[in-house]
C-alpha positions in Angstrom: 0.7 14.2 7.7 3.6 16.2 6.2 2.4 19.2 8.2 2.3 17.2 11.4 5.8 15.7 10.8 7.2 19.1 9.9 8.3 17.8 6.5 6.2 19.9 4.0 9.5 20.9 2.3 10.0 17.3 1.3 6.3 16.6 0.3 5.7 16.1 -3.5 3.0 13.4 -3.6 0.0 13.9 -5.9 -3.2 12.1 -6.1 -2.3 10.6 -9.6 1.2 9.5 -8.4 -0.3 7.8 -5.3 -3.0 6.1 -7.3 -0.5 4.9 -10.0 1.9 3.5 -7.4 -0.3 2.2 -4.6 -3.4 0.7 -6.1 -2.2 -1.6 -8.9 -1.3 -4.8 -7.0 -3.2 -7.2 -4.7 -3.1 -6.3 -1.0 -0.4 -7.9 1.2 1.9 -8.6 -1.7 2.9 -5.1 -2.2 1.8 -1.8 -0.7 -1.4 -2.1 1.3 -3.5 0.8 2.7 -6.1 0.4 5.4 -8.4 3.4 5.4 -10.0 4.4 8.6 -13.5 5.7 8.0 -15.9 7.0 10.6 -19.6 7.7 10.6 -22.1 8.8 13.2 -24.5 6.2 11.7 -23.9 2.4 11.4 -22.2 1.3 8.1 -24.6 -0.5 5.8 -24.1 -4.2 5.4 -23.7 -4.1 1.6 -21.5 -1.0 1.5 -19.5 -0.3 -1.7 -16.5 -0.7 0.6 -17.2 -4.4 1.1 -16.1 -5.3 -2.4 -12.5 -6.4 -1.9 -12.2 -10.3 -2.1 -8.8 -10.1 -0.3 -9.9 -8.3 2.8 -13.2 -7.8 4.6 -13.7 -4.5 6.3 -13.4 -4.4 10.1 -16.3 -2.6 11.7 -16.0 -1.4 15.3 -18.6 0.6 17.2 -17.1 3.4 19.4 -19.4 5.5 21.5 -18.3 9.1 22.2 -19.8 11.1 25.0 -19.0 14.3 23.2 -19.9 15.5 19.7 -16.9 15.6 17.4 -16.0 18.8 15.7 -14.3 18.0 12.3 -13.5 21.3 10.7 -12.2 19.5 7.5 -15.2 17.2 7.2 -16.0 18.2 3.6 -12.4 17.7 2.5 -12.3 14.2 3.8 -15.8 13.0 2.9 -15.9 9.5 1.6 -18.1 8.0 -1.2 -20.8 7.0 1.3 -23.2 9.4 3.0 -22.0 10.6 6.4 -18.7 8.8 6.1 -15.4 10.6 6.7 -11.8 9.4 6.3 -10.2 9.8 9.8 -6.9 8.2 9.1 -4.9 5.5 7.4 -2.0 3.0 7.7 0.2 2.2 4.7 2.4 -0.9 5.0 4.2 -3.5 2.8 5.9 -6.8 3.2 9.6 -7.1 4.2 11.7 -10.0 5.2 13.7 -10.9 8.3 16.7 -13.1 7.6 17.0 -13.5 11.4 13.5 -14.9 11.8 13.5 -16.5 8.3 10.0 -15.0 7.9 8.3 -12.2 6.1 6.9 -9.3 8.1 5.2 -6.0 7.5 6.9 -2.6 7.5 4.5 0.3 8.4 5.6 3.2 6.3 2.9 5.6 7.5 0.2 5.6 10.1 -1.8 8.8 10.6 -5.0 9.7 12.4 -6.3 13.2 11.8 -6.0 15.5 14.8 -9.7 15.7 15.7 -9.9 11.9 15.9 -6.8 11.3 18.0 -6.8 9.8 21.5 -9.9 7.7 20.8 -8.2 4.4 20.2 -8.2 4.7 16.4 -4.4 4.5 15.9 -4.4 1.4 18.1 -7.2 0.0 15.9 -5.1 0.6 12.7 -1.9 -1.0 14.1 -4.0 -3.9 15.5 -5.4 -4.5 12.0 -1.9 -4.7 10.5 -0.7 -7.0 13.4 -3.8 -9.2 13.0 -3.0 -9.6 9.3 0.6 -10.5 10.0 -0.6 -13.1 12.5 -3.1 -14.5 10.0 -0.3 -14.8 7.4 2.2 -16.3 10.0 4.5 -13.3 9.5 7.3 -12.8 12.1 6.9 -9.1 12.9 5.6 -5.6 12.2 8.1 -2.7 12.3 8.0 1.0 11.8 9.9 4.1 12.8 8.9 7.1 14.9 10.4 10.6 15.0 12.4 11.2 18.1 10.5 14.4 19.0 7.0 12.7 18.8 6.8 11.8 22.5 3.1 11.1 22.4 3.6 8.4 19.7 6.6 7.0 21.5 4.6 6.6 24.7 1.7 5.1 22.8 3.9 2.5 21.1 5.6 1.6 24.4 2.2 1.2 26.1 1.1 -1.2 23.4 4.2 -3.3 24.0 6.4 -2.2 21.1 10.2 -2.0 21.6 11.9 1.3 20.7 15.3 0.3 19.3 17.6 3.3 19.9 20.7 1.5 18.5 19.3 1.5 14.9 19.5 4.5 12.6 17.7 5.0 9.3 19.9 5.3 6.3 18.4 7.0 3.2 19.6 7.7 -0.3 17.2 10.1 -2.1 17.2 13.0 -4.6 20.6 14.0 -6.0 22.5 11.6 -3.8 20.4 8.7 -5.1 21.0 9.7 -8.7 24.8 10.1 -8.2 25.2 6.8 -6.3 22.8 5.0 -8.7 24.9 6.1 -11.7 28.3 5.3 -10.1 30.2 2.5 -11.7 
């Protein structure tokens, strides 16, 4: 994702840091990740992925007319045979004082290049929206890079509003340290 967003110079995540910070709390109360896995064979009913009491996997069947070439298949192989990670969405709860309701903020949504334009991104966002509706949350929000015209068009087509009047403000790195230590 950092390569796609042209932000490799800012990327410092490691597997151990992600594991320590993302997988230590129940879903929907903190960071939650939906992993998008694909397979050319049906998923087994009693898959090891069906073990979370807080969320049941959503299984969809998509038929493709063309064989899919995944040059990174081995890198993104899952625990199950013939299963590959094709993407993910990472989100967490926020709160709207205007709606007086919680919502979800989507920090990252990513579908690997060879799986794009097949409805999988829509499936990921739909799963987050469905969870928000189930929990009576007021909204789902995210940001998009201004140069990512394909994503902007995709979001508009699904009914999302693009809010040009809002700007992201961020304190990070040295600026965060300086401001955080100011008296």
